[in-house]
C-alpha positions as CSV (number, residue, x, y, z in Angstrom):
1,M,0.0,-0.3,0.1
2,K,1.7,2.9,-1.3
3,P,-0.5,6.6,-0.2
4,S,-0.9,9.7,-2.2
5,V,-1.9,13.2,-1.1
6,H,-1.6,14.4,-5.0
7,H,-5.5,15.7,-5.5
8,Q,-4.8,17.8,-2.0
9,T,-1.6,19.6,-3.7
10,L,-3.9,21.4,-6.2
11,G,-5.0,23.7,-3.6
12,T,-8.5,24.8,-2.0
13,L,-9.5,26.1,-4.8
14,F,-10.3,22.6,-6.1
15,F,-12.5,21.2,-3.3
16,D,-14.1,21.3,-0.3
17,E,-13.1,19.8,2.9
18,V,-16.7,17.6,4.3
19,Q,-17.4,15.3,7.1
20,A,-18.5,11.9,5.6
21,A,-22.0,10.9,6.6
22,S,-22.9,8.7,9.9
23,F,-24.9,5.5,9.2
24,A,-26.6,3.5,12.0
25,E,-25.9,0.4,9.7
26,H,-23.3,-1.4,8.5
27,T,-23.5,-4.2,6.5
28,L,-21.0,-5.7,3.8
29,R,-22.6,-6.7,0.7
30,F,-19.9,-6.2,-2.1
31,R,-15.8,-6.5,-1.7
32,N,-14.1,-6.6,-4.7
33,Q,-10.9,-7.9,-3.7
34,H,-9.6,-8.2,-7.5
35,A,-10.0,-4.5,-7.4
36,A,-8.2,-4.5,-3.7
37,T,-5.4,-6.2,-4.5
38,S,-4.2,-3.4,-7.0
39,V,-3.7,-0.8,-4.3
40,G,-2.5,-3.0,-1.6
41,L,-6.2,-2.9,0.5
42,D,-6.8,-6.6,-0.1
43,T,-5.3,-7.8,3.2
44,L,-7.8,-5.9,5.3
45,S,-10.2,-7.5,7.8
46,D,-13.7,-7.3,7.0
47,D,-14.0,-5.1,10.0
48,R,-11.3,-3.0,9.2
49,W,-12.7,-2.8,5.6
50,I,-16.1,-1.3,7.0
51,E,-13.9,1.1,9.2
52,H,-12.6,2.4,6.0
53,M,-14.9,1.7,3.3
54,G,-18.3,2.8,5.4
55,R,-17.0,5.0,8.4
56,F,-14.5,6.7,6.2
57,E,-11.4,6.5,8.7
58,P,-8.5,8.0,6.9
59,F,-5.6,5.7,5.3
60,E,-2.3,6.5,7.1
61,G,-0.1,8.9,4.8
62,S,-3.1,9.6,2.5
63,L,-6.1,11.9,2.9
64,Q,-7.0,13.2,6.1
65,K,-10.5,15.0,5.5
66,P,-12.8,14.0,2.5
67,L,-12.3,15.9,-0.5
68,A,-16.2,17.3,-1.8
69,L,-14.6,18.0,-5.5
70,R,-15.7,21.3,-7.4
71,Y,-16.5,21.3,-11.2
72,H,-19.5,22.9,-13.2
73,G,-20.8,20.7,-16.2
74,H,-23.3,20.8,-19.2
75,Q,-26.5,18.8,-18.4
76,F,-28.1,17.5,-21.5
77,G,-26.6,20.6,-23.3
78,H,-27.2,23.2,-20.3
79,Y,-24.4,24.8,-18.6
80,N,-24.9,24.6,-14.9
81,P,-22.6,26.1,-12.5
82,A,-23.8,24.9,-9.2
83,I,-23.0,21.5,-9.5
84,G,-19.6,19.7,-8.0
85,D,-19.8,16.4,-5.9
86,G,-23.2,16.7,-4.1
87,R,-23.3,12.9,-2.4
88,G,-19.8,12.0,-2.8
89,F,-16.1,12.7,-2.0
90,L,-12.5,11.9,-3.2
91,F,-11.4,9.9,0.5
92,A,-7.7,8.7,-0.9
93,Q,-5.5,8.3,-3.1
94,F,-2.7,5.3,-3.5
95,Y,-0.1,4.4,-6.1
96,D,-0.9,1.0,-8.0
97,H,1.9,-1.4,-9.0
98,K,2.9,0.7,-12.2
99,D,3.3,3.7,-9.7
100,R,0.0,5.4,-11.3
101,I,-2.3,7.3,-9.4
102,L,-5.5,5.8,-7.7
103,D,-8.6,7.0,-6.5
104,L,-11.1,5.9,-4.0
105,G,-14.0,8.2,-4.7
106,T,-17.4,7.8,-3.0
107,K,-21.3,7.7,-3.6
108,G,-24.3,7.7,-1.1
109,S,-21.3,9.4,1.6
110,G,-23.2,12.2,2.5
111,V,-24.3,15.9,1.9
112,T,-22.0,18.2,0.8
113,P,-22.0,22.3,-0.3
114,W,-22.7,20.5,-3.5
115,S,-25.9,18.8,-2.7
116,R,-28.5,21.2,-3.8
117,G,-30.9,20.2,-0.9
118,G,-30.7,16.2,-1.8
119,D,-30.1,14.1,0.8
120,G,-26.8,12.7,0.0
121,R,-27.5,9.9,-0.4
122,L,-27.4,6.3,-3.0
123,T,-30.1,3.7,-3.0
124,L,-29.0,0.3,-2.9
125,Q,-30.1,-0.5,-6.3
126,G,-28.0,2.3,-7.3
127,A,-25.1,0.4,-6.3
128,V,-25.9,-3.0,-7.3
129,R,-26.3,-1.3,-10.9
130,E,-23.0,0.3,-10.6
131,V,-21.0,-2.7,-9.8
132,L,-23.0,-5.0,-12.4
133,A,-22.3,-2.4,-15.1
134,A,-18.7,-1.7,-14.1
135,E,-18.0,-5.8,-14.1
136,R,-19.5,-6.0,-17.5
137,L,-17.7,-3.4,-18.9
138,E,-14.3,-4.8,-17.3
139,A,-15.3,-8.2,-18.8
140,L,-15.5,-7.0,-22.4
141,G,-12.5,-5.0,-21.9
142,V,-14.1,-1.2,-22.0
143,P,-11.6,1.0,-20.0
144,T,-14.2,1.5,-16.7
145,S,-13.7,2.8,-12.9
146,R,-14.3,-0.6,-10.6
147,A,-17.1,-0.8,-7.9
148,L,-14.2,-1.4,-4.6
149,S,-16.8,-1.6,-1.9
150,V,-20.5,-2.1,-1.4
151,I,-21.9,-1.0,2.3
152,E,-25.7,-1.2,3.4
153,T,-26.3,1.6,5.6
154,G,-29.9,0.8,7.2
155,E,-31.8,4.5,5.7
156,A,-34.9,4.2,4.3
157,L,-34.6,6.9,1.3
158,M,-37.6,8.6,-0.7
159,R,-37.1,8.5,-4.4
160,G,-39.2,9.3,-7.3
161,D,-37.8,7.1,-9.7
162,E,-38.0,3.8,-7.7
163,P,-40.3,2.3,-5.1
164,S,-39.9,4.0,-2.0
165,P,-39.0,4.0,0.8
166,A,-35.8,2.4,-0.8
167,R,-32.8,1.0,0.8
168,S,-29.9,2.6,1.3
169,A,-26.1,2.1,0.5
170,V,-22.9,3.9,-0.1
171,L,-20.5,2.7,-2.5
172,V,-16.4,3.6,-3.1
173,R,-15.3,3.6,-6.5
174,L,-12.2,3.5,-7.4
175,S,-10.9,5.1,-10.4
176,H,-7.4,6.8,-11.8
177,S,-8.7,10.2,-11.8
178,H,-12.0,12.0,-10.8
179,I,-10.7,15.2,-12.5
180,R,-13.6,15.8,-15.2
181,I,-13.9,18.3,-18.4
182,G,-16.1,20.0,-16.3
183,T,-13.4,20.9,-13.6
184,F,-11.7,22.6,-16.3
185,Q,-14.9,24.5,-17.2
186,R,-15.4,25.5,-13.6
187,L,-12.2,27.5,-14.0
188,A,-12.6,28.5,-17.3
189,F,-16.2,29.8,-15.6
190,F,-14.0,32.0,-13.0
191,R,-10.9,32.9,-15.5
192,E,-8.7,30.9,-13.4
193,K,-6.0,31.6,-15.5
194,Q,-3.4,30.4,-12.9
195,A,-5.3,27.3,-11.5
196,M,-6.2,26.1,-15.0
197,E,-2.4,26.4,-16.3
198,R,-1.3,24.4,-13.0
199,L,-4.0,21.9,-13.4
200,V,-3.1,21.5,-17.1
201,E,0.2,20.9,-15.6
202,H,-0.7,18.4,-13.0
203,C,-2.9,16.0,-15.4
204,L,-0.2,16.0,-17.7
205,T,2.4,15.2,-15.0
206,H,0.3,12.4,-13.2
207,Y,-2.2,11.3,-15.3
208,L,-1.3,11.0,-19.1
209,P,2.6,9.5,-19.4
210,E,2.4,9.0,-22.7
211,T,2.3,12.8,-23.5
212,N,4.9,15.5,-23.1
213,A,4.8,17.2,-20.1
214,Q,5.9,20.5,-21.4
215,G,3.4,20.3,-24.1
216,G,0.9,22.6,-22.2
217,A,-3.2,22.7,-23.3
218,P,-2.9,21.2,-27.0
219,A,-1.1,17.9,-25.2
220,L,-3.6,17.6,-23.1
221,L,-6.1,17.7,-25.5
222,Q,-4.7,15.1,-28.2
223,A,-4.2,12.9,-25.1
224,C,-7.9,13.3,-23.8
225,A,-9.4,12.9,-27.3
226,A,-7.5,9.7,-28.1
227,R,-8.6,8.3,-24.5
228,L,-12.2,9.0,-25.5
229,A,-12.1,7.8,-28.8
230,E,-10.9,4.7,-27.6
231,L,-14.0,4.9,-24.3
232,T,-16.5,5.4,-26.6
233,A,-15.7,3.2,-29.3
234,A,-15.2,0.7,-26.6
235,W,-19.1,1.3,-25.5
236,M,-20.1,0.8,-28.9
237,V,-18.4,-2.7,-29.9
238,A,-19.6,-3.4,-26.1
239,G,-23.2,-2.1,-27.2
240,F,-23.7,0.0,-23.9
241,V,-25.1,3.0,-23.7
242,H,-24.2,4.7,-20.7
243,G,-27.5,7.3,-20.7
244,V,-26.1,10.4,-19.4
245,L,-22.8,11.6,-21.1
246,N,-23.1,15.4,-19.4
247,T,-19.3,16.7,-19.4
248,D,-18.7,15.9,-15.9
249,N,-19.3,12.4,-16.3
250,L,-16.2,12.4,-18.4
251,N,-13.1,12.4,-16.8
252,I,-9.3,12.9,-18.4
253,T,-8.0,9.7,-18.1
254,G,-10.5,7.8,-20.4
255,E,-12.5,6.0,-18.0
256,S,-16.3,5.2,-18.2
257,F,-17.9,6.0,-14.4
258,D,-21.0,7.4,-12.5
259,Y,-23.2,4.7,-13.5
260,G,-26.4,5.7,-13.2
261,P,-29.5,4.5,-16.0
262,W,-27.1,2.4,-18.4
263,R,-28.4,0.0,-21.0
264,F,-27.2,-2.8,-23.1
265,V,-28.5,-3.0,-26.5
266,P,-30.3,-6.6,-26.9
267,T,-30.3,-6.0,-30.8
268,L,-28.3,-3.4,-32.8
269,D,-30.9,0.2,-32.2
270,P,-29.1,3.1,-33.1
271,A,-32.0,5.4,-30.6
272,L,-31.9,3.2,-28.0
273,V,-31.6,5.5,-24.8
274,A,-30.7,4.6,-21.1
275,A,-32.2,7.3,-19.5
276,Y,-36.1,7.9,-19.4
277,F,-35.8,11.3,-19.4
278,D,-33.8,11.8,-22.0
279,H,-36.9,12.4,-24.7
280,G,-34.9,14.0,-27.4
281,G,-32.5,10.6,-27.9
282,R,-29.5,13.2,-27.3
283,Y,-27.6,10.5,-25.8
284,A,-28.9,7.6,-27.9
285,F,-26.6,4.5,-28.5
286,A,-25.6,6.1,-32.5
287,R,-25.2,9.5,-30.7
288,Q,-22.5,9.0,-28.1
289,A,-19.5,9.4,-30.2
290,D,-21.0,13.2,-31.3
291,A,-22.1,13.7,-27.4
292,V,-18.7,13.2,-26.7
293,F,-17.0,15.0,-29.0
294,W,-18.9,17.9,-28.3
295,A,-17.8,17.5,-24.8
296,L,-14.2,17.7,-25.9
297,Q,-15.1,21.0,-27.9
298,H,-16.2,22.4,-24.7
299,L,-12.9,21.3,-23.1
300,A,-11.1,22.9,-26.2
301,G,-13.2,26.0,-25.6
302,C,-12.2,26.4,-21.9
303,L,-8.5,25.3,-22.8
304,L,-8.0,28.6,-25.0
305,Q,-7.3,30.8,-21.9
306,V,-4.1,28.8,-21.5
307,G,-3.4,27.9,-24.9
308,P,-3.2,28.6,-28.7
309,E,-6.0,28.3,-30.4
310,P,-4.8,26.7,-34.4
311,E,-2.9,23.9,-32.0
312,L,-5.8,23.2,-29.6
313,R,-7.8,23.1,-32.6
314,Q,-5.5,20.7,-34.5
315,A,-5.6,18.3,-31.3
316,L,-9.6,18.6,-31.7
317,L,-9.7,17.2,-35.0
318,T,-8.0,14.0,-34.0
319,F,-10.8,12.8,-32.2
320,S,-12.8,11.7,-35.7
321,P,-9.9,9.4,-37.1
322,A,-9.2,8.0,-33.8
323,Y,-12.6,7.2,-32.6
324,E,-13.1,5.6,-36.0
325,S,-9.7,3.6,-36.2
326,A,-10.3,2.1,-32.4
327,F,-14.2,1.4,-33.6
328,R,-12.8,-0.4,-36.6
329,R,-10.3,-2.1,-34.2
330,R,-11.9,-3.4,-31.4
331,M,-15.5,-4.7,-33.9
332,L,-12.7,-7.0,-35.5
333,V,-11.5,-8.3,-32.3
334,R,-14.8,-8.8,-30.7
335,M,-15.5,-10.9,-34.0
336,G,-12.5,-13.0,-33.2
337,I,-10.7,-11.7,-36.2
338,I,-7.4,-10.1,-36.3
339,P,-7.3,-6.6,-38.0
340,R,-5.4,-6.4,-41.4
341,G,-4.8,-2.9,-41.7
342,D,-6.6,-2.3,-45.0
343,E,-9.5,-1.2,-46.6
344,F,-11.1,-4.5,-46.2
345,D,-11.2,-4.1,-42.3
346,D,-14.0,-1.2,-43.4
347,L,-15.7,-3.5,-45.5
348,V,-16.0,-6.6,-43.0
349,V,-17.1,-4.1,-40.3
350,E,-19.7,-2.9,-42.8
351,L,-20.8,-6.1,-43.1
352,A,-21.3,-6.9,-39.8
353,L,-23.2,-4.2,-39.0
354,S,-25.2,-4.3,-41.7
355,I,-26.3,-8.0,-40.8
356,L,-27.2,-6.9,-37.2
357,Q,-29.3,-4.1,-38.4
358,R,-31.2,-6.0,-40.6
359,E,-31.9,-9.0,-39.3
360,Q,-31.8,-7.6,-35.6
361,V,-30.0,-11.0,-34.0
362,D,-29.1,-10.9,-31.0
363,Y,-26.0,-8.6,-30.4
364,D,-23.8,-10.3,-27.9
365,A,-24.8,-13.6,-29.4
366,F,-24.1,-12.7,-32.8
367,F,-20.4,-12.4,-31.6
368,S,-19.7,-15.6,-29.4
369,D,-21.6,-17.2,-32.1
370,L,-19.0,-15.9,-34.8
371,R,-15.9,-16.4,-33.0
372,A,-16.9,-20.1,-32.9
373,R,-19.1,-20.3,-36.0
374,D,-16.7,-23.5,-36.9
375,R,-18.1,-25.3,-33.8
376,G,-21.6,-24.6,-35.7
377,W,-24.2,-21.3,-34.6
378,A,-25.4,-22.1,-31.4
379,H,-27.4,-19.1,-30.3
380,C,-28.1,-17.6,-33.7
381,E,-28.9,-20.0,-36.1
382,S,-32.7,-19.6,-35.9
383,E,-32.8,-16.1,-36.4
384,L,-29.7,-15.6,-39.1
385,S,-30.2,-16.2,-42.1
386,A,-28.3,-19.0,-44.4
387,E,-27.1,-15.9,-46.4
388,A,-26.0,-13.8,-43.8
389,R,-24.1,-17.1,-42.2
390,Q,-22.5,-18.1,-45.6
391,E,-20.9,-14.8,-46.2
392,L,-19.6,-13.8,-42.5
393,D,-18.2,-17.1,-42.6
394,K,-16.3,-16.3,-46.6
395,Q,-15.0,-12.9,-45.5
396,C,-13.5,-14.1,-41.9
397,K,-11.9,-16.9,-43.1
398,K,-9.7,-14.2,-45.0
399,Y,-8.2,-13.2,-41.5
400,D,-6.2,-14.2,-39.0
401,R,-8.1,-15.4,-35.9
402,V,-7.8,-14.8,-32.3
403,E,-7.8,-18.3,-30.5
404,L,-10.7,-18.8,-27.7
405,Q,-11.0,-22.0,-25.6
406,A,-14.8,-23.0,-25.7
407,P,-16.2,-22.0,-22.9
408,Q,-17.6,-24.4,-20.2
409,R,-20.3,-22.8,-19.4
410,P,-22.8,-19.7,-20.9
411,F,-22.2,-16.4,-19.6
412,Q,-24.7,-14.0,-18.4
413,D,-25.8,-11.3,-20.3
414,L,-27.1,-8.0,-18.5
415,H,-30.2,-6.6,-20.7
416,D,-33.0,-5.4,-18.8
417,H,-34.7,-9.1,-18.6
418,H,-31.8,-10.4,-16.8
419,Y,-31.1,-7.7,-14.4
420,R,-34.7,-7.6,-13.3
421,P,-34.7,-11.1,-11.4
422,I,-31.3,-10.1,-9.7
423,W,-32.7,-7.0,-8.2
424,T,-36.2,-8.7,-7.5
425,A,-34.3,-11.6,-5.3
426,I,-32.4,-8.7,-3.2
427,A,-35.5,-6.7,-2.6
428,D,-37.8,-9.5,-1.8
429,D,-35.9,-12.0,-0.1
430,D,-32.3,-10.6,0.7
431,D,-31.1,-13.2,-1.4
432,W,-28.0,-12.1,-3.0
433,G,-26.8,-15.4,-4.8
434,P,-28.3,-14.2,-8.4
435,F,-26.2,-11.0,-7.9
436,E,-22.9,-13.1,-6.4
437,Q,-23.3,-15.6,-9.7
438,C,-24.1,-12.9,-12.4
439,V,-20.6,-11.3,-10.7
440,A,-18.8,-14.8,-10.9
441,S,-20.4,-15.3,-14.5
442,Q,-19.2,-11.5,-15.8
443,R,-15.5,-12.4,-14.2
444,A,-15.6,-15.4,-15.9
445,L,-16.7,-14.2,-19.6
446,G,-13.2,-12.0,-18.8
447,Q,-10.8,-14.6,-18.3
448,H,-12.9,-16.0,-21.6
449,V,-12.0,-13.2,-24.0
450,A,-8.7,-11.9,-22.4
451,P,-7.0,-12.7,-25.7
452,L,-9.1,-10.6,-27.7
453,H,-8.5,-7.9,-25.1
454,R,-4.6,-8.1,-25.7
455,V,-5.4,-8.0,-29.5
456,A,-7.2,-4.7,-29.1
457,A,-5.1,-2.9,-27.0
458,Q,-2.6,-3.1,-29.9
459,G,-2.7,0.2,-31.4
460,A,-4.9,1.6,-28.7
461,A,-4.5,4.8,-26.8
462,P,-2.9,3.7,-23.1
463,N,-5.6,2.2,-21.2
464,L,-5.2,2.8,-17.9
465,T,-7.0,0.2,-16.7
466,E,-4.7,-2.5,-17.6
467,S,-2.7,-1.9,-14.9
468,L,-5.3,-3.6,-12.6
469,P,-4.8,-7.1,-12.2
């Protein structure tokens, strides 16, 4: 365990010291030993775990008081200068085994100056959903934060978007950064040029090792564009709809985090939205790349205060080609074939997308069957026309394959109809068995497709989550 206080060195302009909520009960519901190993917390007893993750006793050598981070953000296109960490805080930082910084951030840990009248709490269902989203995305090779801990806290919460009173929990998230695009927006809003320069240098030095630390704002923007292009492409290939791609929900390290109304597409549906309140489809499945680029444009606008416009404009324009390249590479690899690096790659990707769109075959089963097509189309044969199967087989034979062992058992998907019984078992009977089985299934899937991730990483933007064991 190697603690750090790096965020605190930025100064009080970036955070407010806060007091964690005091909870009447602490029932440990989820402990991520896999992620805890990366920062040396795996040896904690359950009692000590609860002291740190539920009562927020400081770790020696790390932050001694929780920090509610300050930021602004565009929420569904509307600028909001009144937001910040409203029900969470940063309470510890550690180095991983590659000397990269990892944050321990919370959700549901109490009110802060940015709670805007809210109770600062998280429902247990919200915590369960974040765990499952992070586990699924990790299994599919998507850069993501980890859900490190869930502790049920014994409070009854009133909510308008789920049956109430709802059970409460506090969640701890492990991520390489909680510095958001919205962090820069707040500094730009108040024209804090010196603080902006300090933040740019801080990010280049501590979070973006692939860049020239002396490259300034353009280097930062280009690195963020590359990482967010990789992340967005990974979402699309995984069939994931984040739901709320506001600028305060995108961080500079390119990790997916803060899972709320997420969904996975059951069949290819460009218009699928995750948030019931996204009436205009702003963050629909097929519009996610546009939303991320829009956010990067606002980051570029903030950086104009400390960087030259021509270089920032050039850095911004790297997003689209980086996204297209990452999407093509990841799509081919999920199909089980190694990209050739020529124009034929585009044709094969277009073929797969056209078949998925036309025949509305199960999205996840399509890829697993395609990778194992020499053993037969176990799940999609009745849904997929013989013509489509033959054309896919013909084109994929022109590629080298990524060899995978035959799975010993099916892996559990996470569409709406898979999630509902998991939560119902918890809500009605306090039965955590289906939840634990789902987590285990996602981890088994991750092990099964690990060879795909290794191939997909070739030529990819740096992925900090690779440093986790």
